[in-house]
Gaussian input, Z-matrix of N, CA and C with variables (Angstrom, degrees):
# hf/3-21g

backbone

0 1
 N
 C     1     B1
 C     2     B2     1     A1
 N     3     B3     2     A2     1     D1
 C     4     B4     3     A3     2     D2
 C     5     B5     4     A4     3     D3
 N     6     B6     5     A5     4     D4
 C     7     B7     6     A6     5     D5
 C     8     B8     7     A7     6     D6
 N     9     B9     8     A8     7     D7
 C    10    B10     9     A9     8     D8
 C    11    B11    10    A10     9     D9
 N    12    B12    11    A11    10    D10
 C    13    B13    12    A12    11    D11
 C    14    B14    13    A13    12    D12
 N    15    B15    14    A14    13    D13
 C    16    B16    15    A15    14    D14
 C    17    B17    16    A16    15    D15
 N    18    B18    17    A17    16    D16
 C    19    B19    18    A18    17    D17
 C    20    B20    19    A19    18    D18
 N    21    B21    20    A20    19    D19
 C    22    B22    21    A21    20    D20
 C    23    B23    22    A22    21    D21
 N    24    B24    23    A23    22    D22
 C    25    B25    24    A24    23    D23
 C    26    B26    25    A25    24    D24
 N    27    B27    26    A26    25    D25
 C    28    B28    27    A27    26    D26
 C    29    B29    28    A28    27    D27
 N    30    B30    29    A29    28    D28
 C    31    B31    30    A30    29    D29
 C    32    B32    31    A31    30    D30
 N    33    B33    32    A32    31    D31
 C    34    B34    33    A33    32    D32
 C    35    B35    34    A34    33    D33
 N    36    B36    35    A35    34    D34
 C    37    B37    36    A36    35    D35
 C    38    B38    37    A37    36    D36
 N    39    B39    38    A38    37    D37
 C    40    B40    39    A39    38    D38
 C    41    B41    40    A40    39    D39
 N    42    B42    41    A41    40    D40
 C    43    B43    42    A42    41    D41
 C    44    B44    43    A43    42    D42
 N    45    B45    44    A44    43    D43
 C    46    B46    45    A45    44    D44
 C    47    B47    46    A46    45    D45
 N    48    B48    47    A47    46    D46
 C    49    B49    48    A48    47    D47
 C    50    B50    49    A49    48    D48
 N    51    B51    50    A50    49    D49
 C    52    B52    51    A51    50    D50
 C    53    B53    52    A52    51    D51
 N    54    B54    53    A53    52    D52
 C    55    B55    54    A54    53    D53
 C    56    B56    55    A55    54    D54
 N    57    B57    56    A56    55    D55
 C    58    B58    57    A57    56    D56
 C    59    B59    58    A58    57    D57
 N    60    B60    59    A59    58    D58
 C    61    B61    60    A60    59    D59
 C    62    B62    61    A61    60    D60
 N    63    B63    62    A62    61    D61
 C    64    B64    63    A63    62    D62
 C    65    B65    64    A64    63    D63
 N    66    B66    65    A65    64    D64
 C    67    B67    66    A66    65    D65
 C    68    B68    67    A67    66    D66
 N    69    B69    68    A68    67    D67
 C    70    B70    69    A69    68    D68
 C    71    B71    70    A70    69    D69
 N    72    B72    71    A71    70    D70
 C    73    B73    72    A72    71    D71
 C    74    B74    73    A73    72    D72
 N    75    B75    74    A74    73    D73
 C    76    B76    75    A75    74    D74
 C    77    B77    76    A76    75    D75
 N    78    B78    77    A77    76    D76
 C    79    B79    78    A78    77    D77
 C    80    B80    79    A79    78    D78
 N    81    B81    80    A80    79    D79
 C    82    B82    81    A81    80    D80
 C    83    B83    82    A82    81    D81
 N    84    B84    83    A83    82    D82
 C    85    B85    84    A84    83    D83
 C    86    B86    85    A85    84    D84
 N    87    B87    86    A86    85    D85
 C    88    B88    87    A87    86    D86
 C    89    B89    88    A88    87    D87
 N    90    B90    89    A89    88    D88
 C    91    B91    90    A90    89    D89
 C    92    B92    91    A91    90    D90
 N    93    B93    92    A92    91    D91
 C    94    B94    93    A93    92    D92
 C    95    B95    94    A94    93    D93
 N    96    B96    95    A95    94    D94
 C    97    B97    96    A96    95    D95
 C    98    B98    97    A97    96    D96
 N    99    B99    98    A98    97    D97
 C   100   B100    99    A99    98    D98
 C   101   B101   100   A100    99    D99
 N   102   B102   101   A101   100   D100
 C   103   B103   102   A102   101   D101
 C   104   B104   103   A103   102   D102
 N   105   B105   104   A104   103   D103
 C   106   B106   105   A105   104   D104
 C   107   B107   106   A106   105   D105
 N   108   B108   107   A107   106   D106
 C   109   B109   108   A108   107   D107
 C   110   B110   109   A109   108   D108
 N   111   B111   110   A110   109   D109
 C   112   B112   111   A111   110   D110
 C   113   B113   112   A112   111   D111
 N   114   B114   113   A113   112   D112
 C   115   B115   114   A114   113   D113
 C   116   B116   115   A115   114   D114
 N   117   B117   116   A116   115   D115
 C   118   B118   117   A117   116   D116
 C   119   B119   118   A118   117   D117
 N   120   B120   119   A119   118   D118
 C   121   B121   120   A120   119   D119
 C   122   B122   121   A121   120   D120
 N   123   B123   122   A122   121   D121
 C   124   B124   123   A123   122   D122
 C   125   B125   124   A124   123   D123
 N   126   B126   125   A125   124   D124
 C   127   B127   126   A126   125   D125
 C   128   B128   127   A127   126   D126
 N   129   B129   128   A128   127   D127
 C   130   B130   129   A129   128   D128
 C   131   B131   130   A130   129   D129
 N   132   B132   131   A131   130   D130
 C   133   B133   132   A132   131   D131
 C   134   B134   133   A133   132   D132
 N   135   B135   134   A134   133   D133
 C   136   B136   135   A135   134   D134
 C   137   B137   136   A136   135   D135
 N   138   B138   137   A137   136   D136
 C   139   B139   138   A138   137   D137
 C   140   B140   139   A139   138   D138
 N   141   B141   140   A140   139   D139
 C   142   B142   141   A141   140   D140
 C   143   B143   142   A142   141   D141
 N   144   B144   143   A143   142   D142
 C   145   B145   144   A144   143   D143
 C   146   B146   145   A145   144   D144
 N   147   B147   146   A146   145   D145
 C   148   B148   147   A147   146   D146
 C   149   B149   148   A148   147   D147
 N   150   B150   149   A149   148   D148
 C   151   B151   150   A150   149   D149
 C   152   B152   151   A151   150   D150
 N   153   B153   152   A152   151   D151
 C   154   B154   153   A153   152   D152
 C   155   B155   154   A154   153   D153
 N   156   B156   155   A155   154   D154
 C   157   B157   156   A156   155   D155
 C   158   B158   157   A157   156   D156
 N   159   B159   158   A158   157   D157
 C   160   B160   159   A159   158   D158
 C   161   B161   160   A160   159   D159
 N   162   B162   161   A161   160   D160
 C   163   B163   162   A162   161   D161
 C   164   B164   163   A163   162   D162
 N   165   B165   164   A164   163   D163
 C   166   B166   165   A165   164   D164
 C   167   B167   166   A166   165   D165
 N   168   B168   167   A167   166   D166
 C   169   B169   168   A168   167   D167
 C   170   B170   169   A169   168   D168
 N   171   B171   170   A170   169   D169
 C   172   B172   171   A171   170   D170
 C   173   B173   172   A172   171   D171
 N   174   B174   173   A173   172   D172
 C   175   B175   174   A174   173   D173
 C   176   B176   175   A175   174   D174
 N   177   B177   176   A176   175   D175
 C   178   B178   177   A177   176   D176
 C   179   B179   178   A178   177   D177
 N   180   B180   179   A179   178   D178
 C   181   B181   180   A180   179   D179
 C   182   B182   181   A181   180   D180
 N   183   B183   182   A182   181   D181
 C   184   B184   183   A183   182   D182
 C   185   B185   184   A184   183   D183
 N   186   B186   185   A185   184   D184
 C   187   B187   186   A186   185   D185
 C   188   B188   187   A187   186   D186
 N   189   B189   188   A188   187   D187
 C   190   B190   189   A189   188   D188
 C   191   B191   190   A190   189   D189
 N   192   B192   191   A191   190   D190
 C   193   B193   192   A192   191   D191
 C   194   B194   193   A193   192   D192
 N   195   B195   194   A194   193   D193
 C   196   B196   195   A195   194   D194
 C   197   B197   196   A196   195   D195
 N   198   B198   197   A197   196   D196
 C   199   B199   198   A198   197   D197
 C   200   B200   199   A199   198   D198
 N   201   B201   200   A200   199   D199
 C   202   B202   201   A201   200   D200
 C   203   B203   202   A202   201   D201
 N   204   B204   203   A203   202   D202
 C   205   B205   204   A204   203   D203
 C   206   B206   205   A205   204   D204
 N   207   B207   206   A206   205   D205
 C   208   B208   207   A207   206   D206
 C   209   B209   208   A208   207   D207
 N   210   B210   209   A209   208   D208
 C   211   B211   210   A210   209   D209
 C   212   B212   211   A211   210   D210
 N   213   B213   212   A212   211   D211
 C   214   B214   213   A213   212   D212
 C   215   B215   214   A214   213   D213
 N   216   B216   215   A215   214   D214
 C   217   B217   216   A216   215   D215
 C   218   B218   217   A217   216   D216
 N   219   B219   218   A218   217   D217
 C   220   B220   219   A219   218   D218
 C   221   B221   220   A220   219   D219
 N   222   B222   221   A221   220   D220
 C   223   B223   222   A222   221   D221
 C   224   B224   223   A223   222   D222
 N   225   B225   224   A224   223   D223
 C   226   B226   225   A225   224   D224
 C   227   B227   226   A226   225   D225
 N   228   B228   227   A227   226   D226
 C   229   B229   228   A228   227   D227
 C   230   B230   229   A229   228   D228
 N   231   B231   230   A230   229   D229
 C   232   B232   231   A231   230   D230
 C   233   B233   232   A232   231   D231
 N   234   B234   233   A233   232   D232
 C   235   B235   234   A234   233   D233
 C   236   B236   235   A235   234   D234
 N   237   B237   236   A236   235   D235
 C   238   B238   237   A237   236   D236
 C   239   B239   238   A238   237   D237
 N   240   B240   239   A239   238   D238
 C   241   B241   240   A240   239   D239
 C   242   B242   241   A241   240   D240
 N   243   B243   242   A242   241   D241
 C   244   B244   243   A243   242   D242
 C   245   B245   244   A244   243   D243
 N   246   B246   245   A245   244   D244
 C   247   B247   246   A246   245   D245
 C   248   B248   247   A247   246   D246
 N   249   B249   248   A248   247   D247
 C   250   B250   249   A249   248   D248
 C   251   B251   250   A250   249   D249
 N   252   B252   251   A251   250   D250
 C   253   B253   252   A252   251   D251
 C   254   B254   253   A253   252   D252
 N   255   B255   254   A254   253   D253
 C   256   B256   255   A255   254   D254
 C   257   B257   256   A256   255   D255
 N   258   B258   257   A257   256   D256
 C   259   B259   258   A258   257   D257
 C   260   B260   259   A259   258   D258
 N   261   B261   260   A260   259   D259
 C   262   B262   261   A261   260   D260
 C   263   B263   262   A262   261   D261

   B1=1.4278
   B2=1.5539
   B3=1.2468
   B4=1.4565
   B5=1.5508
   B6=1.3132
   B7=1.4896
   B8=1.5304
   B9=1.2776
   B10=1.5010
   B11=1.5302
   B12=1.3192
   B13=1.4878
   B14=1.5077
   B15=1.3026
   B16=1.4917
   B17=1.5561
   B18=1.3125
   B19=1.4352
   B20=1.5431
   B21=1.2987
   B22=1.4719
   B23=1.5144
   B24=1.2968
   B25=1.4632
   B26=1.4965
   B27=1.2826
   B28=1.4682
   B29=1.4939
   B30=1.3236
   B31=1.4741
   B32=1.5063
   B33=1.3158
   B34=1.4676
   B35=1.5308
   B36=1.3292
   B37=1.4637
   B38=1.5220
   B39=1.3449
   B40=1.4741
   B41=1.5263
   B42=1.2983
   B43=1.4662
   B44=1.5054
   B45=1.3284
   B46=1.4698
   B47=1.5562
   B48=1.3180
   B49=1.4449
   B50=1.5623
   B51=1.3322
   B52=1.4627
   B53=1.5206
   B54=1.3061
   B55=1.4425
   B56=1.5342
   B57=1.3411
   B58=1.4599
   B59=1.5234
   B60=1.3517
   B61=1.4519
   B62=1.5336
   B63=1.3240
   B64=1.4761
   B65=1.5350
   B66=1.3246
   B67=1.4818
   B68=1.5617
   B69=1.2971
   B70=1.4736
   B71=1.5400
   B72=1.3231
   B73=1.4435
   B74=1.5299
   B75=1.3219
   B76=1.4843
   B77=1.4983
   B78=1.3428
   B79=1.4825
   B80=1.5272
   B81=1.3375
   B82=1.4502
   B83=1.5217
   B84=1.3206
   B85=1.4630
   B86=1.5100
   B87=1.3287
   B88=1.4776
   B89=1.5084
   B90=1.3358
   B91=1.4544
   B92=1.5407
   B93=1.3256
   B94=1.4453
   B95=1.5241
   B96=1.3199
   B97=1.4807
   B98=1.5111
   B99=1.3058
   B100=1.4696
   B101=1.5115
   B102=1.3383
   B103=1.4935
   B104=1.5374
   B105=1.3084
   B106=1.4906
   B107=1.5039
   B108=1.3510
   B109=1.4658
   B110=1.5254
   B111=1.3237
   B112=1.4910
   B113=1.5045
   B114=1.3427
   B115=1.4566
   B116=1.5122
   B117=1.3241
   B118=1.4511
   B119=1.5442
   B120=1.3155
   B121=1.4606
   B122=1.5085
   B123=1.3178
   B124=1.4549
   B125=1.5426
   B126=1.3440
   B127=1.4319
   B128=1.5298
   B129=1.3417
   B130=1.4747
   B131=1.5190
   B132=1.3183
   B133=1.4756
   B134=1.5076
   B135=1.3457
   B136=1.4643
   B137=1.5325
   B138=1.2796
   B139=1.4736
   B140=1.5287
   B141=1.3000
   B142=1.4539
   B143=1.5280
   B144=1.2992
   B145=1.4417
   B146=1.5156
   B147=1.3427
   B148=1.4727
   B149=1.5233
   B150=1.2953
   B151=1.4575
   B152=1.5489
   B153=1.3238
   B154=1.4721
   B155=1.5270
   B156=1.3350
   B157=1.4623
   B158=1.5142
   B159=1.3183
   B160=1.4795
   B161=1.5300
   B162=1.3431
   B163=1.4649
   B164=1.5240
   B165=1.3361
   B166=1.4442
   B167=1.5506
   B168=1.3054
   B169=1.4678
   B170=1.5408
   B171=1.3285
   B172=1.4399
   B173=1.5281
   B174=1.3280
   B175=1.4595
   B176=1.5118
   B177=1.3198
   B178=1.4612
   B179=1.5312
   B180=1.3515
   B181=1.4706
   B182=1.5486
   B183=1.3257
   B184=1.4270
   B185=1.5446
   B186=1.3360
   B187=1.4578
   B188=1.5360
   B189=1.3332
   B190=1.4666
   B191=1.5428
   B192=1.3169
   B193=1.4680
   B194=1.5179
   B195=1.3155
   B196=1.4821
   B197=1.5201
   B198=1.3294
   B199=1.4597
   B200=1.5305
   B201=1.3379
   B202=1.4556
   B203=1.5121
   B204=1.3531
   B205=1.4596
   B206=1.4898
   B207=1.3529
   B208=1.4493
   B209=1.5199
   B210=1.3316
   B211=1.4614
   B212=1.5362
   B213=1.3509
   B214=1.4748
   B215=1.5364
   B216=1.3273
   B217=1.4690
   B218=1.5404
   B219=1.3171
   B220=1.4530
   B221=1.5422
   B222=1.3051
   B223=1.4908
   B224=1.5490
   B225=1.3108
   B226=1.4747
   B227=1.5357
   B228=1.3147
   B229=1.4727
   B230=1.5406
   B231=1.3253
   B232=1.4373
   B233=1.5149
   B234=1.3238
   B235=1.4687
   B236=1.5410
   B237=1.3007
   B238=1.4831
   B239=1.4936
   B240=1.3199
   B241=1.4597
   B242=1.5204
   B243=1.3004
   B244=1.4624
   B245=1.5271
   B246=1.3414
   B247=1.4657
   B248=1.5404
   B249=1.3255
   B250=1.4677
   B251=1.5165
   B252=1.3160
   B253=1.4585
   B254=1.5295
   B255=1.3096
   B256=1.4510
   B257=1.5307
   B258=1.3104
   B259=1.4514
   B260=1.5409
   B261=1.2831
   B262=1.4553
   B263=1.5318
   A1=112.09
   A2=119.03
   A3=120.67
   A4=115.99
   A5=119.39
   A6=117.44
   A7=115.35
   A8=116.53
   A9=118.61
   A10=110.52
   A11=118.16
   A12=122.02
   A13=114.54
   A14=118.31
   A15=120.12
   A16=111.24
   A17=117.88
   A18=118.38
   A19=112.71
   A20=118.08
   A21=120.63
   A22=112.65
   A23=120.06
   A24=122.24
   A25=111.66
   A26=118.43
   A27=121.13
   A28=111.75
   A29=116.97
   A30=118.99
   A31=112.02
   A32=118.29
   A33=119.90
   A34=113.59
   A35=117.61
   A36=121.85
   A37=111.00
   A38=116.28
   A39=119.00
   A40=110.79
   A41=117.33
   A42=120.72
   A43=112.98
   A44=116.64
   A45=119.63
   A46=111.99
   A47=117.74
   A48=120.99
   A49=110.14
   A50=115.75
   A51=119.91
   A52=110.80
   A53=117.12
   A54=120.62
   A55=111.39
   A56=116.25
   A57=119.08
   A58=111.95
   A59=117.12
   A60=119.83
   A61=111.58
   A62=117.64
   A63=120.12
   A64=110.21
   A65=116.48
   A66=119.24
   A67=109.98
   A68=115.63
   A69=120.08
   A70=109.82
   A71=117.79
   A72=121.09
   A73=112.45
   A74=116.19
   A75=118.51
   A76=112.43
   A77=117.94
   A78=120.42
   A79=109.98
   A80=117.70
   A81=120.04
   A82=111.55
   A83=116.94
   A84=121.24
   A85=111.43
   A86=116.55
   A87=121.17
   A88=110.98
   A89=116.52
   A90=119.52
   A91=110.64
   A92=117.74
   A93=120.59
   A94=114.03
   A95=115.14
   A96=119.80
   A97=110.08
   A98=117.18
   A99=120.51
   A100=111.84
   A101=116.53
   A102=120.06
   A103=111.08
   A104=116.50
   A105=117.48
   A106=110.91
   A107=117.23
   A108=119.91
   A109=111.25
   A110=115.01
   A111=118.45
   A112=111.08
   A113=117.25
   A114=120.12
   A115=112.35
   A116=117.15
   A117=120.42
   A118=111.40
   A119=116.72
   A120=118.60
   A121=112.74
   A122=118.22
   A123=120.75
   A124=109.87
   A125=117.30
   A126=120.99
   A127=112.36
   A128=116.60
   A129=119.93
   A130=110.29
   A131=117.19
   A132=119.47
   A133=111.77
   A134=118.46
   A135=119.45
   A136=112.15
   A137=118.56
   A138=124.49
   A139=112.12
   A140=116.37
   A141=122.09
   A142=109.86
   A143=116.38
   A144=120.74
   A145=111.97
   A146=115.08
   A147=121.15
   A148=111.28
   A149=117.26
   A150=121.14
   A151=110.36
   A152=118.69
   A153=120.66
   A154=109.00
   A155=117.77
   A156=120.72
   A157=110.85
   A158=117.08
   A159=119.02
   A160=110.80
   A161=117.16
   A162=120.57
   A163=111.96
   A164=115.74
   A165=120.06
   A166=110.16
   A167=116.00
   A168=120.54
   A169=110.93
   A170=117.04
   A171=120.14
   A172=112.69
   A173=116.43
   A174=120.47
   A175=110.63
   A176=116.38
   A177=121.40
   A178=111.42
   A179=116.59
   A180=118.58
   A181=110.37
   A182=118.20
   A183=121.07
   A184=111.38
   A185=114.81
   A186=119.12
   A187=111.68
   A188=116.67
   A189=121.24
   A190=110.00
   A191=116.67
   A192=120.99
   A193=111.10
   A194=118.18
   A195=121.13
   A196=111.03
   A197=115.90
   A198=118.81
   A199=111.52
   A200=117.22
   A201=119.31
   A202=112.22
   A203=117.14
   A204=120.85
   A205=112.85
   A206=116.70
   A207=119.37
   A208=112.03
   A209=116.93
   A210=120.36
   A211=110.21
   A212=117.07
   A213=119.70
   A214=110.76
   A215=118.12
   A216=120.70
   A217=110.00
   A218=116.95
   A219=120.25
   A220=110.56
   A221=116.34
   A222=118.83
   A223=110.22
   A224=117.61
   A225=119.29
   A226=110.82
   A227=115.34
   A228=119.73
   A229=110.33
   A230=117.14
   A231=121.80
   A232=110.69
   A233=117.07
   A234=118.87
   A235=112.49
   A236=115.10
   A237=118.27
   A238=111.12
   A239=117.42
   A240=121.03
   A241=111.51
   A242=117.99
   A243=119.07
   A244=111.57
   A245=116.78
   A246=118.88
   A247=111.62
   A248=114.08
   A249=117.71
   A250=111.48
   A251=118.07
   A252=121.83
   A253=112.02
   A254=116.78
   A255=118.70
   A256=114.22
   A257=119.39
   A258=119.29
   A259=111.68
   A260=117.47
   A261=117.12
   A262=108.18
   D1=1.59
   D2=-169.51
   D3=-65.26
   D4=-70.23
   D5=-172.12
   D6=-66.09
   D7=-37.82
   D8=-175.54
   D9=-71.60
   D10=-37.78
   D11=-171.69
   D12=-91.23
   D13=8.70
   D14=-172.71
   D15=-65.10
   D16=-45.52
   D17=-172.15
   D18=-101.67
   D19=-2.77
   D20=-175.66
   D21=-70.89
   D22=-39.00
   D23=-176.39
   D24=-63.54
   D25=-37.05
   D26=179.93
   D27=-67.29
   D28=-35.71
   D29=-179.28
   D30=-77.40
   D31=-26.78
   D32=-176.02
   D33=-94.75
   D34=9.56
   D35=178.47
   D36=-62.25
   D37=-31.18
   D38=-179.54
   D39=-73.69
   D40=-21.20
   D41=178.10
   D42=-67.76
   D43=-27.05
   D44=179.73
   D45=-65.37
   D46=-31.02
   D47=174.99
   D48=-65.41
   D49=-41.61
   D50=177.09
   D51=-62.31
   D52=-44.02
   D53=-179.62
   D54=-62.21
   D55=-40.09
   D56=177.89
   D57=-64.75
   D58=-41.23
   D59=178.08
   D60=-67.05
   D61=-38.18
   D62=177.88
   D63=-65.75
   D64=-38.68
   D65=179.03
   D66=-61.17
   D67=-43.53
   D68=179.69
   D69=-61.12
   D70=-43.15
   D71=179.53
   D72=-65.58
   D73=-39.52
   D74=178.16
   D75=-68.82
   D76=-33.66
   D77=175.97
   D78=-65.05
   D79=-41.56
   D80=176.97
   D81=-63.25
   D82=-40.51
   D83=179.07
   D84=-63.59
   D85=-44.05
   D86=178.77
   D87=-64.36
   D88=-38.07
   D89=176.81
   D90=-62.58
   D91=-42.18
   D92=176.59
   D93=-60.73
   D94=-40.76
   D95=179.12
   D96=-67.11
   D97=-43.25
   D98=178.83
   D99=-61.65
   D100=-44.76
   D101=179.16
   D102=-67.09
   D103=-39.13
   D104=176.69
   D105=-62.85
   D106=-41.91
   D107=179.10
   D108=-63.79
   D109=-39.18
   D110=178.33
   D111=-61.12
   D112=-51.38
   D113=-178.76
   D114=-64.21
   D115=-40.35
   D116=-179.65
   D117=-62.89
   D118=-53.61
   D119=-178.19
   D120=-70.50
   D121=-29.35
   D122=175.92
   D123=-65.07
   D124=-40.45
   D125=178.13
   D126=-70.08
   D127=-38.99
   D128=-177.74
   D129=-71.40
   D130=-43.61
   D131=-175.15
   D132=-73.84
   D133=-44.52
   D134=-177.81
   D135=-81.09
   D136=-22.33
   D137=-178.88
   D138=57.02
   D139=31.12
   D140=174.40
   D141=-115.78
   D142=120.59
   D143=179.84
   D144=54.07
   D145=51.17
   D146=-174.70
   D147=-61.36
   D148=-50.63
   D149=-173.89
   D150=-67.98
   D151=-35.06
   D152=178.25
   D153=-65.82
   D154=-42.38
   D155=-178.65
   D156=-68.86
   D157=-38.06
   D158=178.31
   D159=-67.89
   D160=-39.11
   D161=175.33
   D162=-62.11
   D163=-42.36
   D164=179.03
   D165=-63.08
   D166=-43.27
   D167=178.24
   D168=-62.55
   D169=-41.22
   D170=178.45
   D171=-66.21
   D172=-36.40
   D173=175.94
   D174=-62.61
   D175=-42.69
   D176=179.94
   D177=-64.59
   D178=-46.62
   D179=-178.51
   D180=-68.16
   D181=-34.65
   D182=177.25
   D183=-64.12
   D184=-44.29
   D185=178.57
   D186=-64.71
   D187=-41.36
   D188=178.78
   D189=-64.56
   D190=-38.04
   D191=178.55
   D192=-66.05
   D193=-42.31
   D194=178.49
   D195=-65.38
   D196=-44.57
   D197=-178.00
   D198=-67.71
   D199=-46.31
   D200=-179.58
   D201=-67.64
   D202=-34.87
   D203=174.61
   D204=-62.83
   D205=-40.61
   D206=178.73
   D207=-67.77
   D208=-40.21
   D209=177.78
   D210=-64.32
   D211=-42.85
   D212=178.48
   D213=-64.56
   D214=-38.19
   D215=177.96
   D216=-63.88
   D217=-42.84
   D218=-179.64
   D219=-66.69
   D220=-40.26
   D221=179.50
   D222=-69.02
   D223=-33.46
   D224=175.51
   D225=-67.60
   D226=-39.81
   D227=177.24
   D228=-63.98
   D229=-41.98
   D230=177.92
   D231=-62.54
   D232=-46.70
   D233=-178.80
   D234=-65.74
   D235=-40.44
   D236=177.55
   D237=-62.86
   D238=-41.43
   D239=178.59
   D240=-64.72
   D241=-44.23
   D242=-179.51
   D243=-69.72
   D244=-32.22
   D245=175.93
   D246=-65.57
   D247=-43.29
   D248=179.92
   D249=-67.19
   D250=-42.98
   D251=-175.01
   D252=-74.86
   D253=-48.39
   D254=-166.44
   D255=-98.23
   D256=-22.55
   D257=-173.97
   D258=-100.93
   D259=-9.68
   D260=-176.98
   D261=-102.86

């Protein structure tokens, strides 16, 4: 790996910021899915206030989708900007 990989790590240091931002967005998305599953199955199994619990779960997953989508869009913009500026 010596001669080919010498200069690559320095150029890809900006990519680690993108990976960290994507990880945060994926954690938020997984949290939304887990909470939606909790509310859905809690409503189905207990049969108490089913529609209210399903609506609450859908609100949570919608919010998580919007937040994680925004973070992913910002990280894609950051990565595209750093690729254009630093690698060309």
